[in-house]
N, C-alpha and C positions, 0 to 999 in steps of 0.2 A: 043581921043579913049583910050589911055593907062590909063588916069585918070578914065575914066568910068569903065574900066575893074577892076582897083584897087578898086574902090568904091564897085563893086559887090563881091569883096573878092577873085578874081582869083589870084593864086600864094600865098595865105596865108594859113597857117596851122590852121584849125579850131579845137576846142576842140573835143575830141573823144566822140562819142555817147555812152550812157550806153549800156551794153551788153543785148541782148535779153534773157529774163528769160525763157529758154526752159526746165528747170528742172521740175521734177514732183511736183505737188502741195502738200501742207501740208495735211497730212491725218488727217481727223477729221469727227466725234468724235471717241475717243477711249474709249470703255466700258470694265469694268472689273467685273468679278464675280468669286466666288469660287464654284467649283463643286467637291465634294469629296476631293481628294488629288491633284487637279489641279486648278491653276488660269487660267481662260478662258478670253482671249483677243478677242474682236470683233471690227472690223473696216472696213470701206468701201474699196472695191477693187480700187486701183488707176487707174483713167481713164483720168485725166486732167493734163495739165502742169500749172505752176504758172501763166501763162498768160491766162488760160482758154481754151487753144486749146486742141484738142484730143491728148492724150498721146500715143506715139508709142515707141517701143523699151524698154519697162519696162524690167529690168533685174532681180531685186530682191527686197525684202522687208526685212529690218533688225529690229529685236526686241531687245530693250535695257531694262536693269533692274538695279535698284538701291535699296540697302537695307538700311533702316533708322531705328534707334532705336526708339521704341515706348515709349512715356512718361508713367510714372506710373499712376495708377488709374484703376477703374473698367471697364471703357468703353472709351479708348482713341479714338479720332477721327482722321481719315486719313487726311493728308494735302490736302487742296482744290487747284485746279488750279488757278493761279493768272491771273487777267484780265488787270492789269496795264502793258503797254508794256515794260517799263523800268524794273519793278520788274520781269516780266516774262523772259526778256532777261537774267537778272542776275541768276535767278533760273535755266534756261536752260544751262547756261555756267557751273554752279556748277554740274548739272546733268551729262553733258558730261564728266566732270573730274572724277566722281565717278562711273558712270554706266558701266556695262559690257555688252558685246554682248551675248545675250542669244541664238539667232538663226538667220540664214540668209536663207530666204525662196526663192528658185529658182522659175522660172515661173511654172515648173511642180508641185512643192510643193504648190504654190499659187493656182493653178487650183484644186488640190486635197483637199485644205482646204477651198474652196469657197462654201458658202451656200447662194443661191440667189445672192444678190449684195454685201455680206459681206464676209470677211475672218475671220475664227475662228481658233485661235491658242491656244494650251494648254501648260502651263508651269508647270512642275511637282513640287509639294511641298515635295516630299519624302526626299530630303536633309535637309530641315528645320525640318521635323519630327525627323530625326536622330539626329540633333543637338539641339533638344528641343527648337527651335526658334519660334514655333507656338505661336502666341499671344503676342510675345515680340518685334516683328519688323514689320515695314511697308515695303511692296514691292511697288516700284514706277516704272512705265513703260512708254516707249514712242516707237514709230515706225517711220522709215523713208523709203522712196521708192527711188530706184536708177535707173538711166537710163545710162547704160554703167558703166564705172569704176569711173567716177568723178562726174557726175551730180546727186547729191542726194538732196532730198527734205529737207525743214526745219523739225525740230522735230515736231511730233504730239503734241497735248496738253498732259501734264503729267497727269497720272492717278495713284492713290495710293489705296492700299487695305491692311487691317489688316487681315492676314489669321488667321483662328480659326480652332479648332478641331471640325469637324462636327459629327453628329450622324451617326450610321450605317444605312444601307438601310432597309426600311420595307421589310420583307421577301416576301410578296405576297399581291396583291390587289384583293379584291372581288368586283364584279359589279352585281347589280340587275337593270334590265331595267324595268322602270315603264312608264306609259303613260306620255309623256311630260317631263321626267326627267330620269337621270341615278344616282343611289345611289352607292357610293363607300365606302369601309371600308377596314381597314388593321390592323394588329397587331402592337403594339408599339415596336420600336427597343429596344433591350436589353441594348446596351451600345454605347459608342462613338467609332470613327474610330481608336483611339489609344489604344483601349482595356479597357478603364476605364468604370466603371458602377456606378450608372445607367445612362441611356441616359438623357441628358439635352436638352429638345426640347421646343422651343418657338412657333413653328408653323409647318405646313406642306404645301409644295408647290405642287399643282396638275397641271400636264401638260397633254394636249390632242392634238392629231393630227389625221387627216384623215388617213386611212390605205394607201391611195395612196400618202401621203406626204412623202418627203425624211427624214425629221427630225422634231423634236419639235421646237416650237418658243422659243426664249430666255426668253420671259416673260411668267410666269405661267398663266394658265387659271384662277386660284384663289388660295387663301390661307385659311387655316383653323386653328384657334387657340384654338378651344374648345375641340378637341379630334381627334380620329383616324377615321374620317368619312368626307365625302364631298358629297353634292348633286349638280349635274350639271343640272341646269334648262335651259341651253342654247343649249342642245343637240337637233339636228334636227332629225325628223323621216327619216327612210329609208337611214341611213348612217352607215358606218362601221368606228368605231373609235378605237384608241389605247390610253390608259391612263398609266401614270407612276407617282409615288409620291416620293418626296424627303423631308427629315426632315431638319428643319432649327434650328440652335442652338440659334440664336439671330436675332431680327428684326432690321437690320442696314440699312444704306443707300443703300448698295449693298447686295443682298442676299448671304449668305454663305450657300451653298446647300450641303447636304449630297449626297452620291451616289444614283442613281435611283433604285427604286424597279423593279422587273420584270414587263414587260408590261402585261396589261390585254386587251383582245380584246372584243369589244362590238359591237353588231349589233342592231341598233334601228329600225328594221323592225316593222311596225305597226301591231300588232296582238291584239290590245285592242279595244273591242267593246264600243260604247257609253253606257251611262246608259239608262235604259228603260224609256219611257215616263211616267210621273206621272199624276194623276188626271183624268184618263180615265172615261168618262161618256157616257152612251148609252141613247139617247133621241128619243122618238117616235114622228114623224111628219107625216103630211098628205101625203107628197111625199115619205116617206120612213123612214129609221132608221138612225139618225145622230150620229156620234161618234165625240167627242171633247176630246182634251188632252192638257197637258201643254208642252211648248217647252223644248227641251233637250239642255243644255248648253255645247255642244261639238264643238271645233273649226273646226274640219274636218267633221262635220255632212253633210251627203249627202241627207237624206230624211227619210221618214217613210213608213213602210209596214203595210197593214191592212189585218187581217185574220178573217175568219168566220168559225163557226162549229156548228153542232147540239149538244144538250146536251148529254154528254157522248161520242161524236164522236171526230174525228180528225179535226184539223184546215186545211184550205186551203187558200192560198193567193188570195185575190180578188182585191187588188189595191196597188198602190205605188204612193206616193206624195212626193214633194220636200220640199216646205216651208210651205204648208198649215198645219193648226193645227186642221182640221176637215175633215170629209168625210161623204157623204150621200150615204147610201146603199139603192138603189131603188128596190132591189129584193123583191118580195112579200113573206110574211110569213104567215103560217097557224095561225088562231086565237088561242091564248093560248099557242102556242109553245114557248119553251125557246131556244133562239139562243145565242150562245156565240160569243164574239168578242175579238180580241187581236190586239194590236198595238206594233210594234217594231221600234227602230231607227237603222239606219245603216250609216257607214261612207264612205269616199271616197275609202277606200281599201276593202269595202265589208264586214267589220266586223259588225255583227248584234247583237243588245242587246237582253236581255231576254224579254219575252212578258209581257205586261201589259194587264190583262184580265178583262172583265166585261160581264154581261149577259143582254139581253133585252127580253121583252115579245112580242110575236107575235101580230100583229094588226088584 
Protein backbone atom coordinates (compact mmCIF):
# COMPACT_ATOMS: atom_id res chain seq x y z
CA UNK A 1 0.00 0.00 0.00
CA UNK A 2 2.82 2.38 0.91
CA UNK A 3 4.58 1.52 -2.33
CA UNK A 4 1.46 2.32 -4.29
CA UNK A 5 1.07 5.69 -2.59
CA UNK A 6 4.72 6.43 -3.23
CA UNK A 7 4.26 5.63 -6.89
CA UNK A 8 1.37 8.11 -7.05
CA UNK A 9 3.62 10.85 -5.72
CA UNK A 10 2.13 11.27 -2.23
CA UNK A 11 4.62 12.89 0.11
CA UNK A 12 6.78 14.27 -2.75
CA UNK A 13 7.28 17.97 -3.47
CA UNK A 14 6.25 18.55 -7.08
CA UNK A 15 7.65 21.38 -9.27
CA UNK A 16 5.68 24.62 -8.81
CA UNK A 17 3.06 25.41 -11.41
CA UNK A 18 3.63 28.55 -13.53
CA UNK A 19 1.77 31.59 -12.16
CA UNK A 20 -1.55 32.47 -13.73
CA UNK A 21 -1.09 35.48 -16.03
CA UNK A 22 -3.83 37.72 -14.73
CA UNK A 23 -2.14 40.94 -15.81
CA UNK A 24 -3.69 43.16 -18.49
CA UNK A 25 -3.02 42.06 -22.05
CA UNK A 26 -0.56 43.90 -24.29
CA UNK A 27 -2.26 46.97 -25.78
CA UNK A 28 -2.20 46.98 -29.57
CA UNK A 29 -2.22 48.56 -32.03
CA UNK A 30 -0.77 51.93 -31.06
CA UNK A 31 -1.35 54.59 -33.72
CA UNK A 32 0.38 57.98 -33.92
CA UNK A 33 -0.41 61.14 -35.81
CA UNK A 34 0.39 64.82 -35.45
CA UNK A 35 -2.38 67.37 -35.24
CA UNK A 36 -1.13 70.92 -34.98
CA UNK A 37 1.17 71.14 -31.97
CA UNK A 38 0.13 67.74 -30.55
CA UNK A 39 1.16 64.16 -31.09
CA UNK A 40 -2.06 62.13 -30.95
CA UNK A 41 -1.88 58.59 -29.59
CA UNK A 42 -4.80 56.26 -30.29
CA UNK A 43 -5.11 52.75 -28.84
CA UNK A 44 -7.86 50.33 -27.72
CA UNK A 45 -9.31 50.57 -24.23
CA UNK A 46 -7.89 47.62 -22.20
CA UNK A 47 -10.60 44.99 -21.67
CA UNK A 48 -8.74 41.64 -21.51
CA UNK A 49 -6.08 39.91 -19.43
CA UNK A 50 -3.04 38.18 -20.91
CA UNK A 51 -4.98 34.90 -20.77
CA UNK A 52 -7.93 36.33 -22.68
CA UNK A 53 -10.25 36.70 -19.71
CA UNK A 54 -12.32 39.80 -19.06
CA UNK A 55 -10.18 42.42 -17.33
CA UNK A 56 -11.44 43.76 -14.02
CA UNK A 57 -9.78 46.19 -11.68
CA UNK A 58 -8.00 48.29 -14.33
CA UNK A 59 -6.33 51.09 -12.38
CA UNK A 60 -4.37 53.16 -14.92
CA UNK A 61 -2.66 53.39 -18.28
CA UNK A 62 0.87 54.79 -18.52
CA UNK A 63 2.23 56.61 -21.57
CA UNK A 64 5.99 56.35 -22.19
CA UNK A 65 8.09 58.45 -24.58
CA UNK A 66 11.64 58.21 -25.90
CA UNK A 67 13.47 60.92 -27.90
CA UNK A 68 15.77 59.67 -30.68
CA UNK A 69 18.08 61.76 -32.84
CA UNK A 70 16.91 61.83 -36.46
CA UNK A 71 19.55 61.07 -39.10
CA UNK A 72 20.43 63.76 -41.62
CA UNK A 73 18.70 63.94 -44.98
CA UNK A 74 15.68 65.55 -46.53
CA UNK A 75 13.14 62.94 -45.42
CA UNK A 76 14.38 60.65 -42.62
CA UNK A 77 12.16 57.66 -41.99
CA UNK A 78 10.86 56.80 -38.53
CA UNK A 79 12.08 53.46 -37.14
CA UNK A 80 9.65 50.62 -37.79
CA UNK A 81 8.48 48.16 -35.11
CA UNK A 82 10.53 44.96 -35.12
CA UNK A 83 8.78 41.62 -35.67
CA UNK A 84 11.59 39.26 -34.64
CA UNK A 85 10.89 38.33 -30.96
CA UNK A 86 14.53 38.49 -29.84
CA UNK A 87 15.23 41.78 -31.58
CA UNK A 88 11.99 43.23 -30.26
CA UNK A 89 12.86 42.17 -26.71
CA UNK A 90 16.27 43.90 -26.95
CA UNK A 91 14.68 47.03 -28.38
CA UNK A 92 12.05 47.11 -25.62
CA UNK A 93 14.75 46.75 -22.93
CA UNK A 94 16.60 49.73 -24.44
CA UNK A 95 13.35 51.68 -24.62
CA UNK A 96 12.60 51.05 -20.93
CA UNK A 97 16.05 52.39 -20.00
CA UNK A 98 15.71 55.61 -22.00
CA UNK A 99 11.97 56.38 -21.99
CA UNK A 100 10.31 58.78 -19.60
CA UNK A 101 6.81 58.59 -18.19
CA UNK A 102 4.73 61.19 -20.02
CA UNK A 103 1.40 60.57 -18.30
CA UNK A 104 -0.42 58.23 -15.97
CA UNK A 105 -4.10 58.14 -16.88
CA UNK A 106 -6.49 57.21 -14.08
CA UNK A 107 -9.78 55.44 -14.68
CA UNK A 108 -11.64 58.76 -14.72
CA UNK A 109 -9.14 60.25 -17.18
CA UNK A 110 -9.41 57.14 -19.37
CA UNK A 111 -13.20 57.48 -19.47
CA UNK A 112 -12.91 61.15 -20.43
CA UNK A 113 -10.40 60.30 -23.20
CA UNK A 114 -12.40 57.43 -24.71
CA UNK A 115 -13.97 57.77 -28.16
CA UNK A 116 -15.89 54.65 -29.14
CA UNK A 117 -13.63 51.74 -28.20
CA UNK A 118 -10.37 53.75 -28.36
CA UNK A 119 -8.45 55.98 -25.99
CA UNK A 120 -7.13 59.20 -27.51
CA UNK A 121 -4.26 60.96 -25.73
CA UNK A 122 -2.53 64.18 -26.84
CA UNK A 123 1.12 64.91 -26.08
CA UNK A 124 2.05 68.57 -26.54
CA UNK A 125 4.95 69.47 -28.84
CA UNK A 126 5.33 72.99 -27.43
CA UNK A 127 8.56 72.13 -25.56
CA UNK A 128 10.11 70.85 -28.80
CA UNK A 129 9.05 74.06 -30.57
CA UNK A 130 10.81 76.08 -27.89
CA UNK A 131 13.96 73.95 -28.14
CA UNK A 132 13.86 74.03 -31.97
CA UNK A 133 13.81 70.26 -32.01
CA UNK A 134 11.00 69.92 -34.55
CA UNK A 135 12.25 67.97 -37.56
CA UNK A 136 15.48 66.92 -35.82
CA UNK A 137 14.26 64.17 -33.48
CA UNK A 138 11.97 61.17 -33.54
CA UNK A 139 9.47 60.66 -30.75
CA UNK A 140 8.86 57.00 -29.93
CA UNK A 141 5.98 55.93 -27.71
CA UNK A 142 4.59 52.89 -25.90
CA UNK A 143 1.77 52.39 -23.42
CA UNK A 144 1.13 49.91 -20.59
CA UNK A 145 -1.99 49.06 -18.61
CA UNK A 146 -1.89 48.35 -14.87
CA UNK A 147 -4.11 46.41 -12.54
CA UNK A 148 -3.31 47.48 -9.01
CA UNK A 149 0.22 48.55 -8.17
CA UNK A 150 2.20 45.59 -9.49
CA UNK A 151 0.30 43.89 -12.30
CA UNK A 152 1.33 45.77 -15.45
CA UNK A 153 0.92 44.63 -19.03
CA UNK A 154 3.83 44.17 -21.44
CA UNK A 155 4.78 47.22 -23.49
CA UNK A 156 2.58 47.96 -26.45
CA UNK A 157 4.29 47.85 -29.85
CA UNK A 158 6.70 50.78 -30.14
CA UNK A 159 5.54 53.50 -32.54
CA UNK A 160 7.63 56.44 -33.74
CA UNK A 161 6.90 59.77 -35.42
CA UNK A 162 9.05 62.56 -36.84
CA UNK A 163 7.27 65.77 -35.78
CA UNK A 164 7.18 68.56 -38.34
CA UNK A 165 6.07 72.16 -38.36
CA UNK A 166 2.55 72.08 -39.86
CA UNK A 167 0.81 74.86 -41.78
CA UNK A 168 -1.63 77.20 -40.13
CA UNK A 169 -5.33 76.41 -40.23
CA UNK A 170 -7.45 77.58 -43.17
CA UNK A 171 -9.43 80.56 -41.89
CA UNK A 172 -12.83 79.40 -43.09
CA UNK A 173 -14.45 76.78 -45.29
CA UNK A 174 -17.20 77.63 -47.77
CA UNK A 175 -19.76 75.00 -48.79
CA UNK A 176 -22.13 74.93 -51.75
CA UNK A 177 -24.71 72.13 -51.81
CA UNK A 178 -25.49 70.79 -55.26
CA UNK A 179 -27.54 67.81 -56.26
CA UNK A 180 -25.67 64.64 -55.27
CA UNK A 181 -22.57 66.50 -54.05
CA UNK A 182 -21.15 69.14 -51.69
CA UNK A 183 -18.52 71.54 -53.04
CA UNK A 184 -16.02 72.88 -50.48
CA UNK A 185 -13.46 75.66 -50.86
CA UNK A 186 -11.17 77.62 -48.53
CA UNK A 187 -8.37 80.23 -48.66
CA UNK A 188 -4.77 79.04 -48.55
CA UNK A 189 -3.10 79.49 -45.14
CA UNK A 190 -0.57 82.33 -45.10
CA UNK A 191 2.22 80.58 -43.20
CA UNK A 192 3.42 77.79 -40.97
CA UNK A 193 2.54 77.28 -37.32
CA UNK A 194 5.93 78.63 -36.21
CA UNK A 195 5.32 81.91 -38.02
CA UNK A 196 7.47 81.27 -41.10
CA UNK A 197 6.06 82.21 -44.51
CA UNK A 198 4.91 81.19 -47.03
CA UNK A 199 2.97 78.07 -46.08
CA UNK A 200 4.42 74.81 -47.42
CA UNK A 201 1.45 72.59 -48.20
CA UNK A 202 1.52 69.18 -49.85
CA UNK A 203 -2.19 68.43 -49.51
CA UNK A 204 -5.35 69.14 -47.57
CA UNK A 205 -7.17 66.57 -45.45
CA UNK A 206 -10.96 66.92 -45.39
CA UNK A 207 -12.95 65.54 -42.46
CA UNK A 208 -16.71 65.05 -42.29
CA UNK A 209 -19.08 64.00 -39.53
CA UNK A 210 -22.79 63.86 -39.00
CA UNK A 211 -24.06 66.67 -36.81
CA UNK A 212 -25.17 64.03 -34.30
CA UNK A 213 -21.69 62.42 -34.09
CA UNK A 214 -19.48 63.20 -31.13
CA UNK A 215 -16.24 63.65 -33.07
CA UNK A 216 -14.58 63.25 -36.44
CA UNK A 217 -13.05 59.95 -37.50
CA UNK A 218 -9.25 59.72 -37.27
CA UNK A 219 -9.10 58.96 -41.00
CA UNK A 220 -10.01 61.83 -43.33
CA UNK A 221 -12.91 61.63 -45.74
CA UNK A 222 -10.44 62.44 -48.51
CA UNK A 223 -7.37 64.43 -49.48
CA UNK A 224 -6.85 67.08 -52.12
CA UNK A 225 -3.45 67.85 -53.66
CA UNK A 226 -4.58 70.10 -56.53
CA UNK A 227 -5.65 73.18 -54.60
CA UNK A 228 -7.99 74.71 -52.07
CA UNK A 229 -11.16 72.83 -53.01
CA UNK A 230 -12.80 69.43 -52.57
CA UNK A 231 -15.97 67.83 -53.97
CA UNK A 232 -17.73 65.37 -51.70
CA UNK A 233 -19.67 63.06 -53.97
CA UNK A 234 -20.53 60.65 -51.15
CA UNK A 235 -22.77 63.06 -49.23
CA UNK A 236 -26.24 61.56 -48.79
CA UNK A 237 -29.40 63.64 -49.21
CA UNK A 238 -31.45 64.74 -46.21
CA UNK A 239 -28.43 64.80 -43.87
CA UNK A 240 -26.85 67.43 -41.65
CA UNK A 241 -23.05 67.35 -41.89
CA UNK A 242 -20.12 69.26 -40.47
CA UNK A 243 -16.82 69.62 -42.32
CA UNK A 244 -13.35 70.78 -41.29
CA UNK A 245 -10.12 71.01 -43.27
CA UNK A 246 -6.48 70.59 -42.18
CA UNK A 247 -3.37 71.43 -44.20
CA UNK A 248 -0.69 68.75 -44.59
CA UNK A 249 3.00 69.75 -45.00
CA UNK A 250 4.19 66.38 -46.33
CA UNK A 251 2.60 63.13 -47.48
CA UNK A 252 4.26 60.72 -45.09
CA UNK A 253 3.36 57.34 -43.60
CA UNK A 254 1.41 59.11 -40.87
CA UNK A 255 -0.32 62.38 -41.61
CA UNK A 256 1.19 65.48 -40.06
CA UNK A 257 -1.93 67.58 -39.80
CA UNK A 258 -2.19 71.28 -39.22
CA UNK A 259 -4.82 72.67 -36.86
CA UNK A 260 -8.44 72.39 -38.05
CA UNK A 261 -10.35 75.13 -39.78
CA UNK A 262 -13.58 76.39 -38.32
CA UNK A 263 -16.39 73.94 -38.97
CA UNK A 264 -18.88 74.56 -41.71
CA UNK A 265 -22.42 73.21 -41.31
CA UNK A 266 -24.11 71.68 -44.33
CA UNK A 267 -27.72 70.60 -44.80
CA UNK A 268 -28.22 68.34 -47.82
CA UNK A 269 -32.00 68.72 -47.87
CA UNK A 270 -33.18 67.83 -51.37
CA UNK A 271 -34.50 70.99 -53.04
CA UNK A 272 -33.29 70.08 -56.51
CA UNK A 273 -35.85 69.34 -59.21
CA UNK A 274 -35.17 66.76 -61.93
CA UNK A 275 -34.47 68.03 -65.46
CA UNK A 276 -37.54 68.45 -67.69
CA UNK A 277 -38.46 65.57 -69.99
CA UNK A 278 -37.03 65.98 -73.48
CA UNK A 279 -38.36 65.05 -76.90
CA UNK A 280 -42.04 65.70 -76.18
CA UNK A 281 -44.25 64.78 -79.15
CA UNK A 282 -48.02 65.20 -79.57
CA UNK A 283 -49.54 62.57 -81.91
CA UNK A 284 -53.13 62.35 -83.11
CA UNK A 285 -54.69 58.88 -82.91
CA UNK A 286 -58.18 57.55 -83.46
CA UNK A 287 -58.69 57.05 -79.73
CA UNK A 288 -57.35 60.49 -78.74
CA UNK A 289 -54.16 62.49 -78.50
CA UNK A 290 -51.02 60.63 -77.46
CA UNK A 291 -48.05 62.28 -75.78
CA UNK A 292 -44.63 60.61 -75.76
CA UNK A 293 -41.36 61.85 -74.21
CA UNK A 294 -37.84 60.75 -73.34
CA UNK A 295 -36.96 59.33 -69.89
CA UNK A 296 -35.43 61.63 -67.27
CA UNK A 297 -32.14 60.27 -65.77
CA UNK A 298 -32.74 61.20 -62.11
CA UNK A 299 -31.93 58.63 -59.43
CA UNK A 300 -34.82 59.77 -57.20
CA UNK A 301 -37.36 60.19 -60.00
CA UNK A 302 -40.92 59.52 -58.79
CA UNK A 303 -42.91 60.10 -62.00
CA UNK A 304 -44.30 62.53 -64.56
CA UNK A 305 -47.18 65.00 -64.55
CA UNK A 306 -49.20 65.82 -67.68
CA UNK A 307 -50.79 69.22 -68.23
CA UNK A 308 -53.27 70.50 -70.85
CA UNK A 309 -54.36 74.02 -71.81
CA UNK A 310 -56.06 75.96 -74.56
CA UNK A 311 -54.03 78.23 -76.80
CA UNK A 312 -53.23 81.34 -74.79
CA UNK A 313 -54.82 79.88 -71.64
CA UNK A 314 -53.43 78.40 -68.46
CA UNK A 315 -52.41 74.78 -67.92
CA UNK A 316 -54.24 72.34 -65.70
CA UNK A 317 -52.93 68.98 -64.56
CA UNK A 318 -54.85 66.13 -66.16
CA UNK A 319 -52.79 63.08 -65.15
CA UNK A 320 -49.80 61.70 -63.27
CA UNK A 321 -47.83 58.58 -64.22
CA UNK A 322 -44.89 56.80 -62.61
CA UNK A 323 -42.73 54.92 -65.10
CA UNK A 324 -44.69 55.28 -68.32
CA UNK A 325 -43.19 57.43 -71.08
CA UNK A 326 -46.47 58.11 -72.86
CA UNK A 327 -50.02 59.20 -72.10
CA UNK A 328 -53.27 59.01 -74.14
CA UNK A 329 -55.59 61.99 -73.72
CA UNK A 330 -59.09 60.75 -74.66
CA UNK A 331 -60.80 64.10 -74.18
CA UNK A 332 -62.57 65.25 -77.35
CA UNK A 333 -61.24 68.36 -79.07
CA UNK A 334 -62.93 70.75 -81.48
CA UNK A 335 -61.74 70.41 -85.08
CA UNK A 336 -58.93 72.83 -85.85
CA UNK A 337 -58.49 73.89 -82.24
CA UNK A 338 -54.96 74.28 -80.93
CA UNK A 339 -54.44 72.47 -77.65
CA UNK A 340 -51.23 72.87 -75.69
CA UNK A 341 -49.69 70.08 -73.65
CA UNK A 342 -46.87 70.03 -71.11
CA UNK A 343 -45.04 67.28 -69.22
CA UNK A 344 -42.92 67.67 -66.06
CA UNK A 345 -40.81 65.28 -63.99
CA UNK A 346 -40.96 65.17 -60.18
CA UNK A 347 -38.86 63.42 -57.55
CA UNK A 348 -39.55 61.64 -54.27
CA UNK A 349 -39.42 64.93 -52.34
CA UNK A 350 -42.03 66.54 -54.62
CA UNK A 351 -39.55 68.78 -56.44
CA UNK A 352 -40.95 69.39 -59.94
CA UNK A 353 -39.06 70.21 -63.12
CA UNK A 354 -39.79 72.95 -65.61
CA UNK A 355 -42.38 72.10 -68.28
CA UNK A 356 -41.68 70.61 -71.65
CA UNK A 357 -44.39 72.01 -73.95
CA UNK A 358 -45.86 71.04 -77.32
CA UNK A 359 -49.07 71.79 -79.26
CA UNK A 360 -51.52 69.51 -81.05
CA UNK A 361 -54.24 70.12 -83.61
CA UNK A 362 -57.85 69.32 -82.77
CA UNK A 363 -59.31 66.23 -84.43
